[in-house]
LONU-119012 format. One record per residue: residue number from 1; residue in one letter; x, y, z of N, C-alpha, C in turn. Coordinates in steps of 0.02 Angstrom, whole numbers. Layout:
REM LONU-119012
<r k="NUM" r="a" n_X="X" n_Y="Y" n_Z="Z" ca_X="X" ca_Y="Y" ca_Z="Z" c_X="X" c_Y="Y" c_Z="Z"/>
...
END
This chain:
REM LONU-119012
<r k="1" r="x" n_X="-69" n_Y="-246" n_Z="682" ca_X="-126" ca_Y="-271" ca_Z="618" c_X="-203" c_Y="-267" c_Z="629"/>
<r k="2" r="x" n_X="-240" n_Y="-314" n_Z="684" ca_X="-261" ca_Y="-298" ca_Z="673" c_X="-311" c_Y="-268" c_Z="727"/>
<r k="3" r="x" n_X="-254" n_Y="-214" n_Z="776" ca_X="-271" ca_Y="-164" ca_Z="796" c_X="-287" c_Y="-76" c_Z="781"/>
<r k="4" r="x" n_X="-258" n_Y="-76" n_Z="701" ca_X="-281" ca_Y="-41" ca_Z="655" c_X="-338" c_Y="-35" c_Z="652"/>
<r k="5" r="x" n_X="-392" n_Y="23" n_Z="663" ca_X="-457" ca_Y="41" ca_Z="616" c_X="-433" c_Y="17" c_Z="528"/>
<r k="6" r="x" n_X="-472" n_Y="-40" n_Z="487" ca_X="-506" ca_Y="-37" ca_Z="419" c_X="-471" c_Y="77" c_Z="398"/>
<r k="7" r="x" n_X="-443" n_Y="68" n_Z="383" ca_X="-462" ca_Y="141" ca_Z="331" c_X="-452" c_Y="130" c_Z="238"/>
<r k="8" r="x" n_X="-514" n_Y="154" n_Z="242" ca_X="-508" ca_Y="177" ca_Z="148" c_X="-498" c_Y="197" c_Z="122"/>
<r k="9" r="x" n_X="-448" n_Y="248" n_Z="120" ca_X="-382" ca_Y="270" ca_Z="126" c_X="-330" c_Y="237" c_Z="102"/>
<r k="10" r="x" n_X="-337" n_Y="158" n_Z="165" ca_X="-276" ca_Y="121" ca_Z="145" c_X="-269" c_Y="64" c_Z="98"/>
<r k="11" r="x" n_X="-367" n_Y="49" n_Z="102" ca_X="-366" ca_Y="24" ca_Z="40" c_X="-379" c_Y="44" c_Z="-31"/>
<r k="12" r="x" n_X="-383" n_Y="108" n_Z="-34" ca_X="-363" ca_Y="133" ca_Z="-115" c_X="-322" c_Y="101" c_Z="-123"/>
<r k="13" r="x" n_X="-253" n_Y="156" n_Z="-96" ca_X="-211" ca_Y="151" ca_Z="-96" c_X="-176" c_Y="79" c_Z="-120"/>
<r k="14" r="x" n_X="-211" n_Y="53" n_Z="-68" ca_X="-168" ca_Y="-31" ca_Z="-134" c_X="-210" c_Y="-35" c_Z="-178"/>
<r k="15" r="x" n_X="-271" n_Y="-17" n_Z="-215" ca_X="-318" ca_Y="-48" ca_Z="-255" c_X="-280" c_Y="8" c_Z="-312"/>
<r k="16" r="x" n_X="-249" n_Y="64" n_Z="-297" ca_X="-238" ca_Y="88" ca_Z="-364" c_X="-143" c_Y="69" c_Z="-372"/>
<r k="17" r="x" n_X="-111" n_Y="34" n_Z="-307" ca_X="-48" ca_Y="42" ca_Z="-305" c_X="-37" c_Y="-63" c_Z="-360"/>
<r k="18" r="x" n_X="-120" n_Y="-77" n_Z="-381" ca_X="-121" ca_Y="-128" ca_Z="-393" c_X="-128" c_Y="-112" c_Z="-472"/>
<r k="19" r="x" n_X="-197" n_Y="-47" n_Z="-480" ca_X="-205" ca_Y="-80" ca_Z="-523" c_X="-137" c_Y="-11" c_Z="-579"/>
<r k="20" r="x" n_X="-138" n_Y="53" n_Z="-550" ca_X="-90" ca_Y="67" ca_Z="-590" c_X="-16" c_Y="68" c_Z="-570"/>
<r k="21" r="x" n_X="21" n_Y="62" n_Z="-529" ca_X="76" ca_Y="-5" ca_Z="-504" c_X="92" c_Y="-43" c_Z="-555"/>
<r k="22" r="x" n_X="54" n_Y="-111" n_Z="-567" ca_X="44" ca_Y="-183" ca_Z="-566" c_X="93" c_Y="-184" c_Z="-626"/>
<r k="23" r="x" n_X="90" n_Y="-163" n_Z="-682" ca_X="111" ca_Y="-153" ca_Z="-723" c_X="191" c_Y="-130" c_Z="-731"/>
<r k="24" r="x" n_X="220" n_Y="-72" n_Z="-693" ca_X="270" ca_Y="-39" ca_Z="-712" c_X="278" c_Y="-87" c_Z="-657"/>
<r k="25" r="x" n_X="369" n_Y="-30" n_Z="-615" ca_X="393" ca_Y="-77" ca_Z="-544" c_X="379" c_Y="-25" c_Z="-507"/>
<r k="26" r="x" n_X="343" n_Y="-13" n_Z="-458" ca_X="301" ca_Y="19" ca_Z="-436" c_X="289" c_Y="115" c_Z="-446"/>
<r k="27" r="x" n_X="257" n_Y="126" n_Z="-367" ca_X="274" ca_Y="182" ca_Z="-361" c_X="281" c_Y="232" c_Z="-335"/>
<r k="28" r="x" n_X="277" n_Y="316" n_Z="-347" ca_X="285" ca_Y="332" ca_Z="-270" c_X="250" c_Y="358" c_Z="-257"/>
<r k="29" r="x" n_X="279" n_Y="388" n_Z="-173" ca_X="206" ca_Y="430" ca_Z="-117" c_X="193" c_Y="470" c_Z="-173"/>
<r k="30" r="x" n_X="230" n_Y="508" n_Z="-226" ca_X="177" ca_Y="566" ca_Z="-243" c_X="172" c_Y="543" c_Z="-315"/>
<r k="31" r="x" n_X="169" n_Y="494" n_Z="-344" ca_X="151" ca_Y="465" ca_Z="-379" c_X="69" c_Y="427" c_Z="-358"/>
<r k="32" r="x" n_X="62" n_Y="404" n_Z="-284" ca_X="27" ca_Y="398" ca_Z="-242" c_X="-54" c_Y="437" c_Z="-249"/>
<r k="33" r="x" n_X="-19" n_Y="513" n_Z="-198" ca_X="-49" ca_Y="539" ca_Z="-219" c_X="-115" c_Y="589" c_Z="-226"/>
<r k="34" r="x" n_X="-84" n_Y="601" n_Z="-305" ca_X="-79" ca_Y="645" ca_Z="-383" c_X="-119" c_Y="577" c_Z="-401"/>
<r k="35" r="x" n_X="-140" n_Y="531" n_Z="-388" ca_X="-199" ca_Y="468" ca_Z="-417" c_X="-258" c_Y="457" c_Z="-397"/>
<r k="36" r="x" n_X="-246" n_Y="441" n_Z="-314" ca_X="-287" ca_Y="484" ca_Z="-282" c_X="-319" c_Y="545" c_Z="-240"/>
<r k="37" r="x" n_X="-290" n_Y="584" n_Z="-256" ca_X="-328" ca_Y="662" ca_Z="-255" c_X="-310" c_Y="688" c_Z="-169"/>
<r k="38" r="x" n_X="-261" n_Y="641" n_Z="-141" ca_X="-241" ca_Y="628" ca_Z="-72" c_X="-202" c_Y="704" c_Z="-49"/>
<r k="39" r="x" n_X="-187" n_Y="729" n_Z="0" ca_X="-108" ca_Y="739" ca_Z="-9" c_X="-58" c_Y="706" c_Z="12"/>
<r k="40" r="x" n_X="4" n_Y="735" n_Z="-12" ca_X="47" ca_Y="677" ca_Z="6" c_X="76" c_Y="648" c_Z="95"/>
<r k="41" r="x" n_X="81" n_Y="713" n_Z="129" ca_X="79" ca_Y="703" ca_Z="197" c_X="40" c_Y="638" c_Z="213"/>
<r k="42" r="x" n_X="-36" n_Y="660" n_Z="201" ca_X="-69" ca_Y="580" ca_Z="234" c_X="-66" c_Y="513" c_Z="195"/>
<r k="43" r="x" n_X="-34" n_Y="462" n_Z="104" ca_X="-18" ca_Y="422" ca_Z="95" c_X="39" c_Y="419" c_Z="106"/>
<r k="44" r="x" n_X="91" n_Y="489" n_Z="152" ca_X="164" ca_Y="394" ca_Z="180" c_X="141" c_Y="367" c_Z="243"/>
<r k="45" r="x" n_X="119" n_Y="412" n_Z="280" ca_X="83" ca_Y="408" ca_Z="342" c_X="46" c_Y="299" c_Z="329"/>
<r k="46" r="x" n_X="10" n_Y="338" n_Z="280" ca_X="-33" ca_Y="250" ca_Z="266" c_X="-24" c_Y="212" c_Z="219"/>
<r k="47" r="x" n_X="64" n_Y="238" n_Z="147" ca_X="106" ca_Y="203" ca_Z="146" c_X="150" c_Y="170" c_Z="194"/>
<r k="48" r="x" n_X="216" n_Y="198" n_Z="246" ca_X="214" ca_Y="178" ca_Z="291" c_X="191" c_Y="147" c_Z="303"/>
<r k="49" r="x" n_X="126" n_Y="125" n_Z="353" ca_X="78" ca_Y="107" ca_Z="399" c_X="59" c_Y="10" c_Z="352"/>
<r k="50" r="x" n_X="56" n_Y="31" n_Z="299" ca_X="83" ca_Y="-32" ca_Z="219" c_X="126" c_Y="-82" c_Z="245"/>
<r k="51" r="x" n_X="195" n_Y="-59" n_Z="212" ca_X="247" ca_Y="-50" ca_Z="253" c_X="261" c_Y="-101" c_Z="280"/>
<r k="52" r="x" n_X="255" n_Y="-78" n_Z="341" ca_X="250" ca_Y="-96" ca_Z="408" c_X="242" c_Y="-162" c_Z="439"/>
<r k="53" r="x" n_X="153" n_Y="-179" n_Z="387" ca_X="137" ca_Y="-231" ca_Z="408" c_X="114" c_Y="-288" c_Z="371"/>
<r k="54" r="x" n_X="186" n_Y="-270" n_Z="298" ca_X="214" ca_Y="-324" ca_Z="253" c_X="184" c_Y="-299" c_Z="190"/>
<r k="55" r="x" n_X="120" n_Y="-255" n_Z="215" ca_X="98" ca_Y="-280" ca_Z="140" c_X="105" c_Y="-243" c_Z="69"/>
<r k="56" r="x" n_X="180" n_Y="-166" n_Z="77" ca_X="180" ca_Y="-186" ca_Z="20" c_X="252" c_Y="-173" c_Z="42"/>
<r k="57" r="x" n_X="300" n_Y="-174" n_Z="3" ca_X="359" ca_Y="-182" ca_Z="-22" c_X="414" c_Y="-96" c_Z="-27"/>
<r k="58" r="x" n_X="462" n_Y="-96" n_Z="-24" ca_X="505" ca_Y="-30" ca_Z="-26" c_X="557" c_Y="-34" c_Z="-119"/>
<r k="59" r="x" n_X="559" n_Y="19" n_Z="-150" ca_X="645" ca_Y="-13" ca_Z="-150" c_X="669" c_Y="65" c_Z="-137"/>
<r k="60" r="x" n_X="707" n_Y="71" n_Z="-85" ca_X="726" ca_Y="94" ca_Z="-50" c_X="800" c_Y="133" c_Z="-54"/>
<r k="61" r="x" n_X="828" n_Y="98" n_Z="-133" ca_X="885" ca_Y="99" ca_Z="-160" c_X="855" c_Y="180" c_Z="-186"/>
<r k="62" r="x" n_X="811" n_Y="160" n_Z="-213" ca_X="775" ca_Y="229" ca_Z="-276" c_X="744" c_Y="288" c_Z="-235"/>
<r k="63" r="x" n_X="767" n_Y="343" n_Z="-271" ca_X="762" ca_Y="412" ca_Z="-251" c_X="733" c_Y="441" c_Z="-292"/>
<r k="64" r="x" n_X="629" n_Y="439" n_Z="-311" ca_X="616" ca_Y="455" ca_Z="-204" c_X="572" c_Y="350" c_Z="-207"/>
<r k="65" r="x" n_X="576" n_Y="320" n_Z="-126" ca_X="577" ca_Y="280" ca_Z="-154" c_X="523" c_Y="262" c_Z="-174"/>
<r k="66" r="x" n_X="500" n_Y="197" n_Z="-199" ca_X="459" ca_Y="155" ca_Z="-242" c_X="431" c_Y="129" c_Z="-221"/>
<r k="67" r="x" n_X="364" n_Y="115" n_Z="-225" ca_X="300" ca_Y="50" ca_Z="-162" c_X="311" c_Y="-3" c_Z="-208"/>
<r k="68" r="x" n_X="284" n_Y="-97" n_Z="-183" ca_X="266" ca_Y="-107" ca_Z="-242" c_X="186" c_Y="-154" c_Z="-170"/>
<r k="69" r="x" n_X="147" n_Y="-176" n_Z="-213" ca_X="108" ca_Y="-248" ca_Z="-155" c_X="129" c_Y="-309" c_Z="-161"/>
<r k="70" r="x" n_X="121" n_Y="-315" n_Z="-111" ca_X="176" ca_Y="-369" ca_Z="-91" c_X="101" c_Y="-415" c_Z="-113"/>
<r k="71" r="x" n_X="100" n_Y="-461" n_Z="-151" ca_X="35" ca_Y="-486" ca_Z="-143" c_X="9" c_Y="-561" c_Z="-115"/>
<r k="72" r="x" n_X="74" n_Y="-603" n_Z="-83" ca_X="87" ca_Y="-644" ca_Z="-59" c_X="81" c_Y="-617" c_Z="9"/>
<r k="73" r="x" n_X="91" n_Y="-580" n_Z="55" ca_X="68" ca_Y="-548" ca_Z="96" c_X="-8" c_Y="-524" c_Z="101"/>
<r k="74" r="x" n_X="-37" n_Y="-486" n_Z="48" ca_X="-107" ca_Y="-489" ca_Z="50" c_X="-137" c_Y="-527" c_Z="27"/>
<r k="75" r="x" n_X="-138" n_Y="-599" n_Z="9" ca_X="-166" ca_Y="-637" ca_Z="7" c_X="-169" c_Y="-694" c_Z="42"/>
<r k="76" r="x" n_X="-129" n_Y="-677" n_Z="118" ca_X="-115" ca_Y="-714" ca_Z="165" c_X="-176" c_Y="-685" c_Z="213"/>
<r k="77" r="x" n_X="-171" n_Y="-609" n_Z="207" ca_X="-217" ca_Y="-562" ca_Z="259" c_X="-283" c_Y="-582" c_Z="246"/>
<r k="78" r="x" n_X="-310" n_Y="-603" n_Z="182" ca_X="-349" ca_Y="-593" ca_Z="169" c_X="-378" c_Y="-640" c_Z="179"/>
<r k="79" r="x" n_X="-364" n_Y="-693" n_Z="173" ca_X="-383" ca_Y="-775" ca_Z="197" c_X="-376" c_Y="-784" c_Z="260"/>
<r k="80" r="x" n_X="-323" n_Y="-760" n_Z="310" ca_X="-364" ca_Y="-734" ca_Z="380" c_X="-396" c_Y="-708" c_Z="412"/>
<r k="81" r="x" n_X="-428" n_Y="-662" n_Z="373" ca_X="-497" ca_Y="-610" ca_Z="360" c_X="-556" c_Y="-638" c_Z="338"/>
<r k="82" r="x" n_X="-555" n_Y="-698" n_Z="293" ca_X="-613" ca_Y="-722" ca_Z="271" c_X="-616" c_Y="-796" c_Z="324"/>
<r k="83" r="x" n_X="-568" n_Y="-808" n_Z="352" ca_X="-607" ca_Y="-875" ca_Z="390" c_X="-588" c_Y="-836" c_Z="468"/>
<r k="84" r="x" n_X="-638" n_Y="-781" n_Z="459" ca_X="-675" ca_Y="-755" ca_Z="527" c_X="-617" c_Y="-718" c_Z="578"/>
<r k="85" r="x" n_X="-562" n_Y="-728" n_Z="544" ca_X="-481" ca_Y="-664" ca_Z="601" c_X="-519" c_Y="-642" c_Z="666"/>
END
């Protein structure tokens, strides 16, 4: 994770999922792409990376896949960076 450069798009995706998907059961890649005005392929690449890093959880049984923030993991990563990691 630390070798991956910070990308503003990933930060925007996390913020969008927290804001728009916080009171719902998550958002699809199409929801995120439309909400941020970013192409679906770009959003999917970022969603896959964020999921692999553990910052997002997915409902793979849903069709299409639904993404949610893993607040505990995000807090853990934020704490690592605050400590100067």
